[in-house]
C-alpha positions as CSV (number, residue, x, y, z in Angstrom):
1,M,0.1,10.6,-8.5
2,W,1.3,12.0,-5.2
3,M,0.2,9.7,-2.4
4,D,-0.9,10.8,1.1
5,D,2.1,10.4,3.4
6,N,0.0,8.1,5.7
7,R,0.0,5.5,3.0
8,S,3.8,4.9,3.4
9,V,4.3,4.4,-0.4
10,D,6.3,6.2,-3.0
11,D,4.7,8.6,-5.5
12,D,4.4,7.0,-9.0
13,W,2.6,6.8,-12.3
14,G,-0.9,5.3,-13.0
15,A,-3.1,4.5,-15.9
16,N,-6.5,6.0,-16.6
17,L,-9.3,5.1,-19.1
18,A,-12.6,7.0,-19.3
19,V,-15.6,6.9,-21.6
20,G,-17.9,9.8,-21.7
21,K,-20.5,12.0,-23.4
22,A,-21.1,15.7,-23.8
23,V,-24.6,16.0,-22.4
24,N,-25.1,19.7,-23.4
25,K,-23.1,22.8,-24.1
26,Y,-21.9,23.0,-20.5
27,W,-21.7,19.5,-19.1
28,N,-19.8,16.2,-19.8
29,I,-20.3,13.0,-17.9
30,E,-17.9,10.1,-17.9
31,A,-17.2,6.6,-16.5
32,D,-13.7,6.4,-15.2
33,A,-11.3,3.5,-14.4
34,W,-7.9,4.0,-12.8
35,L,-5.0,1.7,-11.8
36,G,-1.7,2.4,-10.1
37,K,1.1,0.4,-8.4
38,F,3.3,2.0,-5.7
39,D,6.4,0.8,-3.9
40,G,5.9,0.6,-0.2
41,A,8.0,0.7,3.0
42,G,9.3,-2.8,4.0
43,G,8.1,-4.4,0.8
44,N,4.4,-3.6,1.5
45,D,3.7,-2.4,-2.1
46,L,0.3,-1.1,-2.9
47,E,-1.9,-1.5,-5.9
48,I,-4.9,0.8,-6.3
49,T,-7.9,0.2,-8.6
50,S,-10.8,2.6,-8.8
51,F,-14.0,2.9,-10.8
52,G,-16.2,6.0,-10.7
53,V,-18.2,8.6,-12.5
54,N,-17.2,12.2,-13.2
55,A,-19.1,15.3,-14.2
56,L,-17.2,18.1,-16.0
57,A,-18.5,21.7,-16.2
58,V,-16.9,22.9,-19.4
59,F,-16.5,26.6,-20.1
60,Y,-16.2,28.2,-23.6
61,R,-16.6,24.8,-25.3
62,E,-16.7,26.4,-28.8
63,A,-13.2,27.9,-28.3
64,R,-10.0,26.0,-29.1
65,I,-9.1,26.1,-25.4
66,S,-11.8,25.2,-22.9
67,P,-11.3,25.2,-19.1
68,F,-13.3,22.8,-17.0
69,I,-14.1,21.9,-13.4
70,L,-14.4,18.2,-12.4
71,I,-16.3,16.5,-9.6
72,G,-16.5,12.8,-9.3
73,G,-16.9,9.8,-7.0
74,G,-16.8,6.1,-6.9
75,G,-15.1,3.2,-5.2
76,Q,-11.4,2.5,-4.7
77,E,-9.8,-0.9,-3.8
78,D,-6.5,-0.6,-2.0
79,S,-4.5,-3.9,-2.3
80,P,-1.3,-3.9,-0.1
81,D,1.0,-6.9,-0.4
82,L,1.3,-7.5,3.4
83,T,-2.1,-6.6,4.8
84,S,-5.7,-7.1,3.8
85,N,-7.4,-5.3,1.0
86,S,-10.0,-2.6,1.6
87,T,-12.6,-1.0,-0.7
88,N,-13.6,2.6,0.1
89,P,-15.6,5.4,-1.4
90,Y,-13.8,8.4,-2.8
91,V,-14.6,11.9,-4.1
92,D,-12.5,13.7,-6.7
93,L,-12.3,17.5,-7.2
94,G,-10.3,19.0,-10.0
95,A,-9.8,21.4,-12.8
96,G,-8.2,21.4,-16.2
97,V,-8.2,22.5,-19.7
98,L,-9.2,21.0,-23.1
99,L,-7.2,21.9,-26.1
100,T,-8.7,21.0,-29.5
101,L,-5.9,19.6,-31.7
102,S,-8.1,18.8,-34.7
103,H,-11.7,18.2,-35.8
104,S,-13.6,17.4,-38.9
105,K,-15.4,20.1,-40.9
106,D,-18.8,19.3,-39.4
107,C,-17.2,18.9,-35.9
108,S,-18.5,15.4,-35.6
109,R,-15.0,13.9,-34.9
110,G,-11.9,15.2,-33.4
111,L,-8.9,15.0,-31.1
112,I,-8.4,16.9,-27.8
113,L,-5.5,17.2,-25.5
114,R,-6.7,17.2,-21.9
115,G,-4.6,18.5,-19.0
116,E,-5.9,18.2,-15.4
117,V,-5.1,18.2,-11.7
118,R,-7.3,16.7,-9.1
119,G,-7.4,15.8,-5.4
120,R,-8.9,12.5,-4.4
121,N,-10.4,12.1,-0.9
122,D,-10.3,8.4,0.0
123,F,-12.6,7.7,2.9
124,V,-10.8,4.8,4.6
125,G,-12.9,3.6,7.5
126,G,-15.0,6.8,7.6
127,Q,-14.6,10.6,7.6
128,Q,-12.0,10.5,10.4
129,D,-9.5,8.3,8.5
130,R,-9.7,10.2,5.2
131,L,-6.6,10.1,2.9
132,V,-6.0,12.8,0.3
133,D,-4.0,11.8,-2.9
134,Y,-3.2,14.3,-5.7
135,M,-3.2,13.5,-9.4
136,A,-2.0,15.3,-12.5
137,G,-2.7,14.0,-15.9
138,L,-2.1,14.7,-19.6
139,K,-4.6,12.7,-21.7
140,L,-5.8,12.4,-25.3
141,Q,-9.5,12.5,-25.9
142,F,-11.2,11.2,-29.1
143,Y,-14.7,12.2,-29.9
144,W,-17.1,11.0,-32.6
145,G,-20.7,10.2,-33.2
146,G,-22.6,12.9,-35.0
147,N,-23.4,16.5,-34.4
148,T,-22.4,18.5,-31.4
149,P,-25.0,18.4,-28.6
150,Y,-25.5,22.2,-28.6
């Protein structure tokens, strides 16, 4: 994650977990949780925790490589060591690609490699105090549960 310069913390890694569903041939929806810890200036380290919902518009789902566009939103708690915590709404915009690594004969189970980039607009104290952080991720997706939804 590349943090907004106004946060005065170093860029670093984070962890992400999402659970979702393919709603139809073109759309996925997922619940998303994210956690990151960042070293700050003067010992004011920052921990960020967020929970939200994403919608993915998936193109060429039946192909081995499927690009997607992501829009999401939720709440993010910023917990600095030396100042008070704040919880703010955020909006994510991103894009990526899904690469099918393997699947069962009936396509009811499989493994997908997911690469994505996204920008997160964190509305700290309103529109005027917005911070923009950038994320890049490489993730593994497992799917199961019956026939494809299309």
